[in-house]
C-alpha positions in Angstrom: 42.6 88.8 -78.6 39.9 88.8 -76.0 40.6 88.2 -72.4 39.4 84.8 -71.0 36.9 85.0 -68.2 37.9 83.2 -65.0 35.7 80.2 -64.1 33.2 80.8 -61.3 33.9 78.7 -58.3 31.1 76.7 -56.7 30.5 77.5 -53.1 30.8 74.4 -50.9 27.5 73.7 -49.1 27.9 74.0 -45.4 26.7 70.9 -43.4 23.6 71.4 -41.4 24.4 71.8 -37.8 22.5 69.8 -35.3 20.6 71.8 -32.7 22.5 71.9 -29.4 20.6 71.5 -26.2 20.9 74.7 -24.3 21.9 74.3 -20.7 21.0 76.8 -18.0 23.7 79.0 -16.9 22.4 78.9 -13.3 24.2 76.2 -11.3 21.8 74.0 -9.4 22.8 73.1 -5.9 23.5 69.4 -5.5 22.8 67.6 -2.3 26.0 66.1 -0.9 25.5 65.7 2.9 23.0 63.4 4.5 20.9 66.3 5.9 20.7 67.9 2.5 19.5 64.7 0.9 16.9 64.3 3.6 15.7 67.9 3.1 15.4 67.3 -0.7 13.5 64.0 -0.1 11.1 65.7 2.4 10.5 68.6 0.0 9.7 66.2 -2.8 7.3 64.2 -0.7 5.6 67.4 0.5 5.2 68.6 -3.1 3.7 65.4 -4.2 1.3 65.3 -1.3 0.3 68.9 -2.0 -0.3 68.2 -5.7 -2.4 65.1 -4.8 -4.5 67.0 -2.3 -5.1 69.8 -4.9 -6.3 67.2 -7.5 -8.5 65.6 -4.9 -10.2 68.9 -3.9 -10.8 69.6 -7.6 -12.5 66.2 -8.0 -14.6 66.8 -4.9 -15.7 70.2 -6.3 -16.7 68.6 -9.6 -18.6 65.8 -7.8 -20.3 68.5 -5.6 -21.4 70.4 -8.6 -23.0 67.3 -10.1 -24.8 66.5 -6.8 -26.2 69.9 -6.5 -27.3 70.2 -10.1 -28.8 66.7 -10.0 -30.4 66.9 -6.6 -33.6 65.0 -6.5 -32.9 63.3 -9.9 -34.7 59.9 -10.0 -32.2 58.3 -12.3 -28.9 58.9 -10.6 -30.4 59.4 -7.1 -28.7 62.8 -6.8 -25.2 61.5 -7.6 -24.7 63.1 -11.0 -23.4 59.9 -12.5 -24.5 56.3 -12.6 -22.3 53.4 -11.4 -23.0 50.2 -13.3 -22.8 46.8 -11.5 -22.3 43.3 -12.6 -24.3 40.2 -11.6 -22.0 39.6 -8.5 -22.6 43.1 -7.3 -19.2 44.5 -8.1 -18.8 47.8 -9.9 -18.2 47.5 -13.6 -18.1 51.1 -14.9 -19.5 54.6 -14.6 -21.4 56.9 -17.0 -22.8 60.4 -16.7 -26.5 60.8 -15.8 -28.5 61.1 -19.0 -31.3 63.1 -17.4 -31.5 66.8 -17.6 -30.1 68.6 -14.5 -32.7 69.7 -12.0 -30.8 72.9 -11.3 -29.0 75.1 -13.8 -26.5 76.5 -11.3 -24.7 75.5 -8.0 -23.6 78.1 -5.5 -19.9 78.7 -5.2 -19.8 78.7 -1.4 -22.0 75.7 -1.2 -19.8 73.7 -3.6 -16.7 74.7 -1.6 -18.2 73.6 1.7 -19.4 70.3 0.3 -16.0 69.6 -1.2 -14.2 70.0 2.2 -16.6 69.1 5.0 -19.3 66.5 5.7 -19.5 62.8 5.3 -20.6 63.2 1.6 -17.5 65.1 0.5 -16.3 61.9 -1.4 -19.7 60.9 -2.7 -19.6 60.4 -6.5 -15.9 59.7 -6.5 -14.1 56.4 -7.2 -11.3 54.6 -5.4 -9.4 51.4 -6.0 -8.4 48.4 -3.8 -5.8 45.7 -4.4 -5.6 42.2 -2.8 -2.2 42.9 -1.5 -3.7 45.4 1.0 -3.0 48.6 -0.8 -5.9 50.8 -1.5 -6.8 54.4 -2.3 -9.9 56.3 -1.0 -12.4 57.7 -3.4 -10.6 60.7 -5.1 -11.1 60.1 -8.9 -13.8 61.5 -11.0 -14.7 58.2 -12.9 -13.8 54.6 -13.2 -11.3 55.3 -16.1 -9.0 57.4 -13.9 -9.3 54.9 -11.0 -8.4 52.0 -13.3 -5.4 53.9 -14.6 -4.1 54.5 -11.0 -4.7 50.8 -10.2 -2.7 49.8 -13.3 0.2 52.1 -12.2 0.2 50.4 -8.8 0.3 46.9 -10.4 3.1 48.0 -12.7 5.2 49.3 -9.7 4.4 46.6 -7.1 3.4 43.5 -9.1 5.6 43.8 -12.3 2.7 44.9 -14.4 0.6 41.7 -13.8 -3.0 41.9 -12.7 -3.6 40.3 -9.3 -7.4 40.9 -9.0 -7.6 44.5 -8.1 -10.9 46.4 -8.4 -12.3 49.9 -8.1 -15.3 51.0 -6.1 -17.5 54.1 -6.1 -19.0 56.0 -3.2 -22.7 56.5 -3.7 -25.0 58.7 -1.6 -25.8 57.4 1.9 -29.5 57.0 1.3 -28.9 54.5 -1.5 -26.4 52.3 0.2 -28.8 50.8 2.7 -32.5 50.8 3.2 -33.6 53.1 5.9 -35.8 51.1 8.3 -38.5 53.0 10.1 -38.2 52.2 13.8 -41.4 51.0 15.5 -43.0 53.7 17.7 -42.1 53.3 21.3 -45.1 53.4 23.6 -44.9 55.4 26.8 -44.4 53.4 30.1 -47.7 52.6 31.7 -48.2 54.3 35.1 -50.8 53.3 37.6 -51.9 54.8 40.9 -53.0 52.3 43.6 -55.4 53.6 46.2 -56.7 50.3 47.6 -53.5 49.1 49.2 -53.1 49.5 52.9 -49.2 49.6 52.8 -47.3 52.5 54.0 -45.2 54.5 51.7 -42.0 52.8 53.0 -43.5 49.3 52.6 -44.6 50.2 49.1 -41.2 51.4 47.9 -39.6 48.3 49.6 -41.0 46.3 46.7 -38.2 47.6 44.5 -35.6 44.9 44.2 -32.0 45.7 44.9 -29.6 44.1 42.4 -26.2 44.9 41.1 -25.4 45.1 37.4 -23.2 42.0 37.7 -26.0 40.0 39.3 -28.5 41.2 36.7 -26.1 40.0 33.9 -25.7 36.7 35.6 -29.4 36.1 36.0 -30.3 37.5 32.6 -32.7 40.2 33.8 -33.1 43.9 33.6 -30.6 45.7 36.0 -33.1 48.5 36.8 -36.1 46.5 37.9 -34.5 43.1 38.7 -36.8 41.4 36.2 -40.1 42.7 37.6 -40.7 45.1 34.8 -42.1 47.7 37.2 -40.8 50.4 39.7 -42.7 51.5 42.8 -42.8 54.9 44.4 -45.0 56.6 46.9 -45.5 60.1 48.1 -48.0 61.5 50.6 -50.1 58.3 50.6 -50.2 58.1 46.8 -48.7 54.8 45.7 -47.5 54.7 42.1 -46.6 51.7 39.9 -44.6 52.6 36.8 -43.3 50.4 34.0 -39.5 50.2 34.0 -38.2 52.8 31.5 -35.1 50.6 30.7 -36.8 47.3 29.6 -40.2 48.9 28.8 -41.9 46.6 31.3 -40.6 43.3 29.9 -38.0 42.6 32.7 -35.4 41.5 30.0 -32.0 43.0 29.6 -32.3 45.3 26.7 -29.4 47.6 27.4 -25.9 47.2 28.8 -25.9 48.2 32.5 -23.6 51.1 33.3 -20.9 50.2 35.9 -20.6 52.8 38.7 
C-alpha cells in the first residue's frame, strides 16, 4: 500500500503594510520662553525679507538685460516689454517686445550695476496697489506675477473678495512725460552811459534799497525793487545792467532768500 502524500498548505498572504512617515532622530529645539519666541520670530522675518530681496534683485537683472538688449528699440522704447493700456489709461497687461533685440549681449557688470543703482533700477518691473492703502513697489517681471501677489493680498486681508486693486508698470523716464525744451535765456543787456554828469556815488544811489519782505508785499523783484536795472560806476564809467534775477522785467520770478 502506497503512502499518502501530505496536503500542501497554502501560505497566508501577508497584508501590505502602509508606509510609515519617517521622523528625524534629531530633536528640534522648541521655543518656550518669551525671548526664544521673539528670536524665532525675528529670524523668520529676516529670512522672508532676505528671500524677497533676492527675488527682487533677480527681477531687476532680468529687466536690465531686456533694457540693454532692446536699447533704442522703436517699439518698446528700450523697455524690453510692452505695457498695454485701456481707454481710461490704466494698465491692462504686458507682453514681450516682438522686435528683434538691437544687441545680442549685455555686459555682466553693466547689468549688475543697473539692477542695484540708479533711478531706472525698477524700470520694466510691475507693482500693485490696493484701495485699502496697501501697495508694493515694482518688483515683479510681468503683470501675471503682480496680479497673483494682489490676489494673495486680497485673500489675506479682504477675505478673497476683489476690492478694486490694480497693478502698474514702471516705464522708462523719457516716455512718462514729454520733455519740453526750455526757451533760450538771453543775456542781460548792459549799457555804458557817458553823457550823464552824475558822480559815481550819485549814479549808484539810483539802486533802490528794499527788503525781501517789502518786495513780497509790493509784488516786485527783491533785487532791483521793480526797476529791472542795476546801476554801478567805476572810475567815471557809469554802467546800467539788466537785473539778473528778473531778467529786466521787475517782476518777482524767484523766491527771495532770507538772510
